C-alpha positions as CSV (number, residue, x, y, z in Angstrom):
1,M,93.9,144.6,76.4
2,A,92.9,143.9,72.9
3,H,94.5,141.4,70.9
4,V,94.3,140.5,66.9
5,S,92.6,137.3,68.3
6,K,92.1,135.7,71.1
7,A,93.2,131.9,70.9
8,G,92.2,128.7,72.2
9,S,92.3,124.8,71.1
10,S,90.2,124.2,68.1
11,Y,89.3,123.5,64.8
12,C,88.4,125.3,61.7
13,I,87.2,127.4,59.4
14,R,87.1,129.6,56.3
15,S,89.3,128.8,53.4
16,D,91.1,132.3,53.0
17,I,93.5,134.7,54.2
18,T,91.6,137.7,56.1
19,R,93.3,141.2,56.5
20,G,94.7,142.2,59.9
21,R,92.8,145.2,61.5
22,T,95.0,147.5,59.9
23,G,95.3,145.8,56.8
24,Q,98.3,143.5,57.1
25,N,97.6,140.0,55.7
26,V,97.1,137.7,58.7
27,A,96.1,134.0,58.4
28,F,93.2,133.5,60.7
29,G,91.9,130.6,59.1
30,V,93.3,127.4,57.6
31,V,94.5,128.1,54.3
32,K,95.8,125.8,51.3
33,N,99.0,126.4,49.5
34,V,99.8,129.9,50.8
35,E,103.2,131.1,50.4
36,A,104.9,134.5,51.5
37,P,108.4,135.3,50.5
38,K,111.4,133.5,52.1
39,M,113.0,135.6,55.1
40,K,116.1,134.2,54.0
41,E,116.5,136.2,51.0
42,K,117.3,139.0,53.0
43,S,117.7,142.4,51.0
44,F,117.6,144.9,53.7
45,G,119.5,146.2,56.6
46,V,118.0,146.3,59.8
47,S,118.4,150.2,60.1
48,S,116.7,151.4,57.1
49,F,113.4,149.3,56.8
50,S,111.0,151.2,54.3
51,C,107.7,150.1,52.5
52,N,109.5,148.9,49.2
53,N,112.3,146.6,50.9
54,V,110.8,144.6,53.5
55,K,110.1,141.0,52.8
56,I,108.0,138.8,55.2
57,A,109.6,135.7,56.7
58,R,108.1,132.3,56.0
59,K,106.7,129.8,54.1
60,L,103.3,128.8,55.3
61,H,102.2,125.5,54.5
62,L,98.7,125.2,55.8
63,E,95.9,122.4,55.2
64,T,92.2,122.8,54.7
65,L,89.6,121.8,57.1
66,E,86.0,122.0,56.3
67,F,82.9,121.7,58.9
68,R,79.6,122.4,56.8
69,G,76.9,124.6,58.5
70,K,73.4,125.3,57.7
71,R,73.9,128.8,56.5
72,R,77.1,128.4,54.5
73,N,80.1,126.3,54.0
74,S,82.0,127.6,57.0
75,V,80.5,128.6,60.3
76,I,82.6,127.7,62.7
77,V,86.0,129.5,63.1
78,A,89.0,128.1,64.9
79,A,89.9,130.0,67.9
80,S,93.5,129.9,66.9
81,P,96.5,132.4,67.7
82,P,96.8,135.5,65.5
83,T,98.0,133.4,62.8
84,E,97.2,129.8,62.1
85,D,99.1,127.4,64.5
86,A,99.7,125.2,61.4
87,V,102.5,127.8,60.4
88,V,105.6,126.0,60.6
89,A,109.1,127.6,60.1
90,A,111.5,125.7,57.7
91,E,114.4,127.0,59.6
92,P,114.8,128.3,63.2
93,L,113.7,131.9,63.9
94,T,116.6,134.5,64.1
95,K,116.4,137.5,65.5
96,E,116.6,139.2,61.9
97,D,113.1,137.1,61.2
98,L,111.5,139.0,64.2
99,V,112.6,142.4,63.3
100,G,111.4,141.5,59.8
101,Y,108.1,140.4,61.0
102,L,107.7,144.0,62.6
103,A,109.1,145.5,59.2
104,S,106.4,144.0,57.4
105,G,103.9,146.2,58.6
106,C,105.2,149.4,56.7
107,K,102.7,150.3,54.1
108,P,102.3,153.1,51.7
109,K,100.6,156.2,52.8
110,E,97.4,155.5,50.6
111,N,97.2,152.1,52.2
112,W,96.8,153.2,55.5
113,R,93.9,152.5,57.7
114,I,92.1,153.0,61.0
115,G,91.5,150.1,63.2
116,T,89.0,150.5,66.2
117,E,88.6,148.2,69.2
118,H,86.4,148.6,72.0
119,E,85.3,147.1,75.2
120,K,82.0,147.1,77.3
121,F,80.4,145.5,80.5
122,G,77.4,143.3,79.8
123,F,74.9,143.3,82.8
124,E,71.7,142.1,83.9
125,I,69.3,145.3,83.4
126,K,67.1,144.3,86.3
127,T,69.9,143.4,89.0
128,L,72.9,145.2,87.2
129,Q,75.0,141.9,87.6
130,P,77.4,141.1,85.2
131,M,76.5,138.6,82.3
132,K,77.5,135.1,83.0
133,Y,79.0,132.8,80.7
134,D,75.9,130.8,79.7
135,Q,74.3,134.3,79.0
136,I,77.2,135.3,76.8
137,A,77.2,132.2,75.1
138,E,73.5,132.7,74.2
139,L,73.9,136.2,73.0
140,L,77.1,135.1,70.7
141,N,74.8,132.4,69.3
142,G,72.0,134.7,68.7
143,I,74.0,137.5,67.0
144,S,75.8,134.5,65.1
145,E,72.2,133.3,63.8
146,R,70.6,136.7,63.1
147,F,73.4,138.6,61.5
148,D,75.3,135.9,59.9
149,W,78.8,135.6,61.9
150,D,80.9,132.9,62.2
151,K,81.4,131.2,65.6
152,V,84.7,131.2,67.3
153,M,85.3,128.1,69.5
154,E,87.5,127.1,72.2
155,G,86.8,123.4,72.8
156,D,83.1,123.2,72.8
157,K,82.5,126.8,74.1
158,I,81.5,129.6,71.8
159,I,84.1,132.6,72.7
160,G,83.7,134.8,69.9
161,L,82.6,135.9,66.5
162,K,84.2,136.6,63.1
163,Q,82.5,138.4,60.1
164,G,84.8,139.5,57.3
165,K,87.7,141.7,58.8
166,Q,85.7,142.2,62.4
167,S,85.7,140.3,65.2
168,I,84.1,139.9,68.6
169,S,85.9,138.6,71.4
170,L,85.5,138.2,75.4
171,E,88.0,139.5,77.6
172,P,89.0,137.7,81.1
173,G,85.7,139.0,82.9
174,G,83.1,138.9,80.0
175,Q,83.5,142.4,78.7
176,F,82.6,142.3,75.2
177,E,85.1,143.5,72.6
178,L,84.5,144.6,69.1
179,S,88.0,144.8,67.0
180,G,86.9,146.7,64.0
181,A,88.0,146.1,60.4
182,P,90.6,148.5,59.0
183,L,88.7,151.2,57.4
184,E,89.9,154.2,55.4
185,T,87.8,157.0,56.9
186,L,86.4,157.9,60.3
187,H,82.8,158.0,58.9
188,Q,83.2,154.1,58.1
189,T,84.6,153.7,61.8
190,C,81.5,155.4,63.4
191,A,79.2,153.3,60.9
192,E,81.1,150.3,62.1
193,V,80.4,151.1,65.7
194,N,76.9,152.3,65.1
195,S,76.0,148.9,63.1
196,H,78.0,146.7,66.3
197,L,75.6,148.1,68.6
198,Y,72.6,147.6,66.9
199,Q,73.3,143.9,66.3
200,V,74.3,143.4,70.2
201,K,71.3,145.2,71.6
202,A,68.9,143.9,69.1
203,V,69.8,140.4,70.8
204,A,70.8,141.5,74.2
205,E,67.8,143.5,74.9
206,E,65.6,140.6,74.3
207,M,67.6,138.9,77.2
208,G,67.4,141.8,79.7
209,I,71.0,142.7,78.9
210,G,72.6,146.0,78.6
211,F,75.9,147.5,78.0
212,L,77.9,150.1,80.0
213,G,80.4,152.2,78.0
214,I,82.8,152.9,81.3
215,G,86.6,152.2,82.2
216,F,86.5,150.4,85.3
217,Q,83.5,148.2,87.1
218,P,81.8,150.6,89.3
219,K,79.8,148.4,91.4
220,L,81.2,145.0,91.9
221,G,84.4,143.4,93.6
222,I,86.5,140.7,91.6
223,K,84.9,137.9,93.4
224,D,81.3,139.0,91.6
225,I,82.9,139.0,88.2
226,P,82.5,135.7,86.2
227,V,85.5,134.0,84.5
228,M,85.6,132.9,81.0
229,P,86.4,130.0,79.9
230,K,89.7,130.7,78.0
231,G,92.9,128.9,78.4
232,R,95.4,131.9,78.1
233,Y,93.4,133.9,80.9
234,E,93.6,130.9,83.4
235,I,97.5,131.2,82.8
236,M,97.3,134.9,83.2
237,R,95.1,135.1,86.2
238,N,97.6,132.7,88.1
239,Y,100.7,134.8,87.2
240,M,99.3,138.2,87.7
241,P,99.3,138.3,91.6
242,K,103.2,137.5,91.5
243,V,103.9,140.4,89.6
244,G,101.7,143.3,90.6
245,S,98.8,144.1,93.1
246,L,96.2,145.2,90.4
247,G,96.6,142.8,87.7
248,L,93.4,140.8,88.3
249,D,91.6,144.6,88.5
250,M,93.0,144.8,84.9
251,M,91.8,141.3,83.7
252,F,88.3,141.3,85.0
253,R,87.2,145.1,85.7
254,T,88.5,147.5,83.1
255,C,87.6,148.4,79.6
256,T,89.1,150.4,76.9
257,V,89.0,151.8,73.7
258,Q,91.8,152.0,71.3
259,V,92.9,152.9,67.8
260,N,95.5,150.9,65.5
261,L,97.2,152.9,63.2
262,D,99.8,152.2,60.1
263,F,103.3,153.6,59.4
264,C,105.2,153.7,56.0
265,S,108.6,153.2,57.2
266,E,111.0,152.6,60.4
267,A,111.6,156.3,60.5
268,D,107.5,156.9,60.2
269,M,106.7,154.6,62.9
270,I,109.7,156.1,65.3
271,R,108.0,159.3,64.9
272,K,104.3,158.3,65.6
273,F,105.8,156.2,68.4
274,R,107.3,159.1,70.0
275,A,104.3,161.7,69.6
276,G,102.0,158.8,70.7
277,L,103.9,158.0,73.9
278,A,104.2,161.7,74.6
279,L,100.9,162.8,74.4
280,Q,98.9,159.3,75.8
281,P,98.4,161.1,79.1
282,I,96.6,163.8,77.2
283,A,94.5,161.2,75.7
284,T,94.0,159.3,79.1
285,A,92.9,162.7,80.7
286,L,90.5,163.6,77.8
287,F,88.8,160.4,78.0
288,A,89.0,159.6,81.8
289,N,86.0,157.9,82.8
290,S,86.3,155.6,85.4
291,P,86.1,157.3,89.0
292,F,84.1,154.4,90.9
293,T,85.3,151.1,92.4
294,E,82.8,149.0,94.4
295,G,80.3,151.7,94.4
296,K,82.1,154.7,95.8
297,P,84.5,157.5,94.4
298,N,87.9,155.8,94.3
299,G,89.8,159.0,94.1
300,Y,90.8,158.7,90.5
301,L,89.4,160.0,87.4
302,S,90.9,157.1,85.3
303,M,91.3,154.3,87.6
304,R,91.8,152.2,84.7
305,S,94.8,154.1,83.8
306,H,96.3,153.8,87.5
307,I,95.7,149.9,87.4
308,W,98.2,149.6,84.6
309,T,100.9,151.2,86.9
310,D,101.2,148.2,89.2
311,T,100.1,145.4,87.0
312,D,103.5,144.2,85.7
313,K,106.2,146.6,85.2
314,N,108.1,144.2,83.1
315,R,105.3,144.7,80.3
316,T,103.7,148.1,81.0
317,G,104.7,151.7,80.9
318,M,106.2,154.6,78.6
319,L,109.3,153.0,77.1
320,P,111.9,155.4,77.7
321,F,114.0,153.8,74.9
322,V,111.8,154.8,72.3
323,F,113.2,158.3,72.7
324,Y,116.8,157.1,72.2
325,D,118.7,157.8,69.1
326,S,119.3,154.0,68.3
327,F,115.5,153.1,68.5
328,G,114.0,151.2,65.8
329,F,112.5,147.8,64.8
330,E,115.6,146.2,66.3
331,Q,115.2,147.7,69.5
332,Y,111.7,147.0,70.1
333,V,112.4,143.3,69.4
334,D,115.4,143.4,71.9
335,Y,112.8,144.8,74.6
336,A,110.2,142.2,73.6
337,L,112.5,139.2,73.6
338,D,113.3,140.1,77.5
339,V,109.5,140.5,78.6
340,P,108.7,137.6,80.3
341,M,106.5,134.9,78.5
342,Y,102.9,134.1,79.5
343,F,102.3,130.8,77.1
344,V,103.0,128.8,74.4
345,Y,100.2,127.5,72.1
346,R,100.3,124.0,70.9
347,K,96.9,123.0,70.4
348,K,96.3,124.1,73.9
349,Y,97.7,126.9,76.1
350,I,101.3,125.6,77.6
351,D,102.1,127.9,81.0
352,C,105.4,129.3,80.5
353,T,104.9,132.3,82.8
354,G,108.0,134.1,83.4
355,M,110.2,132.5,80.6
356,S,112.3,133.9,78.1
357,F,111.8,134.4,74.5
358,R,115.4,134.3,74.1
359,D,115.8,130.9,75.9
360,F,112.9,129.6,73.4
361,M,114.7,130.7,70.5
362,A,117.5,128.8,71.3
363,G,115.3,125.6,72.2
364,N,116.1,126.1,76.0
365,L,112.4,126.6,76.9
366,P,111.6,124.5,80.1
367,C,108.0,124.0,79.3
368,I,108.7,122.6,75.9
369,P,112.2,121.5,76.1
370,G,113.9,121.3,72.6
371,E,111.2,122.9,70.9
372,L,111.8,126.1,68.6
373,P,109.4,129.0,68.1
374,N,107.7,130.0,64.8
375,L,106.2,133.3,63.9
376,N,103.0,132.6,65.7
377,D,104.7,132.4,68.9
378,W,106.3,135.8,68.1
379,E,102.9,137.4,67.3
380,N,101.2,135.5,70.3
381,H,104.0,136.9,72.5
382,L,103.7,140.5,71.3
383,T,100.2,140.5,72.2
384,T,101.2,139.8,75.8
385,I,103.1,143.0,76.0
386,F,101.2,146.2,77.4
387,P,103.0,149.4,77.1
388,E,100.8,152.7,76.7
389,V,101.7,152.7,72.8
390,R,102.1,149.0,71.5
391,L,104.0,148.2,68.4
392,K,103.2,145.1,66.2
393,R,102.8,145.4,62.2
394,Y,101.0,148.6,63.1
395,L,100.8,150.9,66.2
396,E,98.4,150.6,69.1
397,M,97.2,153.9,70.9
398,R,96.1,152.3,74.2
399,G,95.9,154.9,76.9
400,A,92.0,155.8,76.7
401,D,89.1,154.6,79.2
402,G,86.1,152.9,77.9
403,G,83.4,155.2,77.2
404,P,79.7,155.9,75.2
405,W,79.5,155.5,71.8
406,R,80.4,159.1,71.2
407,S,84.0,158.4,72.4
408,L,84.2,155.1,70.3
409,C,84.5,157.9,67.6
410,A,86.5,160.6,68.8
411,L,89.4,158.7,70.0
412,P,90.4,157.4,66.5
413,A,89.4,161.0,65.2
414,F,92.0,162.6,67.5
415,W,94.8,159.9,66.8
416,V,94.2,160.2,63.1
417,G,94.2,163.7,63.0
418,L,97.6,163.8,64.8
419,L,99.5,161.2,63.4
420,Y,98.1,160.7,59.7
421,D,99.0,164.4,59.0
422,E,102.4,165.2,58.5
423,V,101.9,168.7,59.5
424,S,100.3,168.0,62.6
425,L,102.6,165.3,63.3
426,Q,105.8,167.1,63.1
427,S,103.9,170.1,65.2
428,I,103.5,167.6,67.8
429,L,107.1,166.3,67.7
430,D,108.3,169.7,67.7
431,M,106.1,170.7,70.8
432,T,107.0,167.5,73.0
433,A,110.9,167.4,71.7
434,D,112.2,168.9,75.1
435,W,109.8,166.9,77.3
436,T,112.2,164.9,79.8
437,T,111.8,161.3,80.3
438,E,111.0,162.3,84.3
439,E,108.3,164.8,82.6
440,R,106.5,162.1,80.7
441,Q,106.6,159.8,83.7
442,M,105.5,162.4,85.8
443,L,102.4,162.8,83.5
444,R,101.7,159.2,83.1
445,N,101.8,158.9,87.1
446,K,99.3,162.0,88.2
447,V,96.9,162.0,85.2
448,P,94.8,159.1,86.5
449,K,94.1,161.1,89.4
450,T,94.2,165.0,88.4
451,G,93.3,164.7,84.5
452,L,93.6,167.9,82.4
453,K,94.4,169.8,86.1
454,T,97.7,168.0,86.2
455,S,100.3,170.6,86.8
456,F,103.2,170.6,84.0
457,R,105.7,173.2,83.6
458,D,104.1,176.5,84.1
459,G,100.7,175.7,83.5
460,L,98.4,172.9,83.4
461,L,97.7,170.1,81.1
462,W,94.6,171.4,80.1
463,N,96.4,174.3,78.4
464,V,98.5,171.6,76.4
465,A,95.5,169.6,75.6
466,E,93.8,173.0,73.8
467,D,96.9,173.3,71.5
468,V,96.8,169.4,70.9
469,L,93.2,169.4,70.1
470,K,93.8,172.1,67.7
471,L,96.2,170.3,65.7
472,A,94.1,167.0,65.8
473,K,91.3,169.2,64.1
474,D,93.7,170.9,61.4
475,G,94.8,167.2,60.5
476,L,91.5,166.2,60.2
477,E,90.7,169.1,57.8
478,R,93.8,168.8,55.7
479,R,92.5,164.8,55.1
480,G,89.5,166.4,53.2
481,F,87.0,163.7,54.3
482,K,84.8,166.3,56.8
483,E,85.8,164.5,59.7
484,T,86.2,167.2,62.4
485,G,82.8,166.7,63.7
486,F,83.9,163.5,65.5
487,L,85.9,165.7,68.0
488,N,83.1,167.4,69.3
489,E,82.8,165.5,72.3
490,M,86.6,166.1,73.2
491,A,86.1,169.9,72.4
492,E,83.6,170.3,74.9
493,V,86.1,168.5,77.2
494,V,88.7,170.9,76.5
495,R,86.5,174.2,76.4
496,T,85.5,173.3,80.0
497,G,88.3,171.4,81.5
498,V,86.1,168.8,82.7
499,T,86.5,165.5,82.1
500,P,84.1,162.5,81.9
501,A,84.9,161.2,85.1
502,E,84.4,164.5,86.8
503,R,80.9,165.1,85.3
504,L,80.0,161.4,86.9
505,L,81.2,162.4,90.1
506,E,79.2,165.8,90.1
507,L,76.1,163.6,89.3
508,Y,77.3,161.1,92.1
509,H,77.5,163.9,94.8
510,G,74.2,165.6,93.3
511,K,71.1,164.1,91.9
512,W,72.4,160.6,92.2
513,G,72.6,160.7,95.9
514,Q,75.7,159.4,96.4
515,S,74.6,156.1,94.4
516,V,76.7,154.7,91.3
517,D,73.4,152.5,89.9
518,P,72.1,155.6,88.2
519,V,75.5,155.4,85.8
520,F,74.2,152.1,84.5
521,E,71.6,154.0,82.7
522,E,73.7,157.1,82.0
523,L,76.3,155.2,80.2
524,L,73.8,152.5,78.8
525,Y,74.7,151.8,75.0
């Protein structure tokens, strides 16, 4: 569950606009006199968005507030929604505005970037217990002071850091997340990962803290996981048990790695969305790395992936409508409008769980009667939708378990090779064109348990994965950046058919003597 920004009540900031993780402009700070083209000058048809004819909607009126710090002019960053909460719509939002917001992500190929996010579990090395919030606060403050990051506050609590286009944030159970900058090459991505891990470890090791790269908490129950002081998570924590049996597990005990990628037009978005959804179970299998629950094998290779099948069916899944002929930005907006809301942010989080964004558009939201949404509300709402591939102003590939550092470079390499190369992308679309809705769903359901050994048509998913990995490698070679080495970890998985989770299970039943404790050393960053 990675978001552009994890929001909260507060104050402020840098006076500039920073670029979002895949390159779009997103106002994280409080900005003075920034103006975007008005949506009312509509010059497009909703069926044919391209990079050249989309205009983003709204005029932004933001005031500059300054907090002076010792190291520089701005060291405190508002824990605000993905775009600053002071953005005010001059006129009520229309559905066309919402469609135009998504379409504004279109950009020419030379501007495509790679945004990588990863989560990891912090733990006390001596006790294997999770980091408590006071330890997390000490860690964040230490990284901020030593490596010159700006602090993100919610009330008087530090909940994250920002530095340029990178941010560090906390998931509900204290999982530590890096949301990387939009980068041009996989070499830059891997350098960013290595720099981040160096900085975190430099402070954490002095505190006796380590970080574990795995998809599901292997040892502890939910009751043992600390709760982070973030308003949006309190609302989600109360709502999750009403809509699924595993939502709290998702919040408190899972970690993922994901990659965010760009598109140049509506047609390009559709092709990448379809390819990404069809292949997401293969990514889940290749990166399966969560076979333990509370100290024992849980019967799954990717428990993290299985958990999403009973978290909240209204906002998860394989989105069959993406494969309909009618699919495009407008159809995704229709889907998102019907996904029940979690909250509205008005200097604090207001519980609107289960309510309709359609009603919000009409001023009929019971939690804030008579009030109309702005683009920030829409952007916040989009971050609360969790399908296997998610559309915002870029596409998020969401099917992989968290893992060791090699996987943090391998996942973006896999998807970049497939989706940023036209030949490989078309090959994937041809390969998956006759896969049925039922087959895609079957793979989604079975892969968390059987991985590459999942039966598919006349063979195994393993056979498909071999072809897909070759296409990813070919795509990277055609990019010309000498990036194919980042696929080596996955090449070994495909060569042997043994997933990371199966390797862990072999160790558990062998030299670990049926104890999960050694996994904290095995997968220590």
